[in-house]
Every structure is written in C-alpha cells, then in structure tokens.
N, C-alpha and C positions, 0 to 999 in steps of 0.2 A: 504494500500500500504506500501511497505517496506521503511525504512528510507534510505536517501542518505549516502554514505560513502566517507570520505576524501581520496583523492588519495595519499596524502603524509603520513598520519599516519595510515590510515585504520580504524579510529574511526567513529562511527555513528554520523551523523549530524541530530539533532532533528528538524531543520527547513526545511528540504528538504525531499520530497517524490519522489520515482522513480516508474514509470509505465513502464512495458516491453510489447511491442507489438511483437507478433510472426507472421511471414509471412509464405509463402509456403516454404517447405523444411527446416524449422527452427530446426527440430528434426528428428532423425532417430530411428527406432526400429529394434531390432534383436530378433529372436526366437531361442529356443533350437532345438536340432536335433530330438526330439521325433515326430513321425508321427502318428497323431490321425485321419487320414482320410483327407477329403477335406480341413479342416481348421487346424490351429495350436492350437486351443483351445480344451480342454477336457470338456465334458458336462455330468452332472449326474442329474437324476431326481429320487426322492424317495417319495412314499406315506407314511405318518406317521399318527398316531392317528386313527387307523382302517380305513385307506384310505380316511380320511376327510381332511388332510392337505398335500399340495404338497410342498416339499422342493427341490429347484433347486440350483446346484452349477456349476460354470464354472471356469477353471483355465488354466494357461499356464506358460511356462518358457520363460520369455522375459526380455528385458532391453531397456531403452530409454536414449538417449544422445543428447545434443545440438550439431549441426553441426558446425565445424570450418575448414576453409581452409586457409593455409599459416598463421597460428596463429591469424586469425581474425574470429569473429563470423559471421555467415551467416544467413540472413533472420530475424534478430532481430533489433529492434530500442528501445532505452531507452530514456524516456522523464523525465527530472528532473523538479520539480515544487516547488515553495515556499509553506510552510505550517506553520501555527502558532503552537507554542509549546503547547502541551496538558498539562493541569493542573491536 
C-alpha cells in the first residue's frame, strides 16, 4: 500500500499507509473514434512457426479517468492506517 502524505507539506509519512476503495462509477473510460465493428477493440490472430504457435493481439485507443463532481471525488473512500517503519 502507498504511504500517507502530509496535507501541509506534501511529504510522505512513513508510519501511515493508505488503502483506496473504489465503488461503482469511480472511473470512466472513453474510446477513440475508430470503428472496428461491434466492439471498440481490434483483434488479430496469426499462426507462427509453421502453424504450430498461435499469436493473438488485441488493442484499442482508450483512456480512463477518476470521476469528480463539483471538485470532489466520486465513488472512492481512502482509509489511512498506522504502520510500523520498515527497517
């Protein structure tokens, strides 16, 4: 888990760990304009090594972002807990 961060200085706090819980609609995804058929993903299959090995690739143009409404995070909870310093 990531270390806690001081709100005043922005420095990492070694005795604090933060867990982030993501709920419904905590993130949104957007896809590029390319139309590859019924899905936004492009799929390719090729047989290699004299048709003994199958190579599969899939790709798309997309981006993901955390949702925010009125400058507040939506669908997320951060839980800070005490942790001993690692030596």
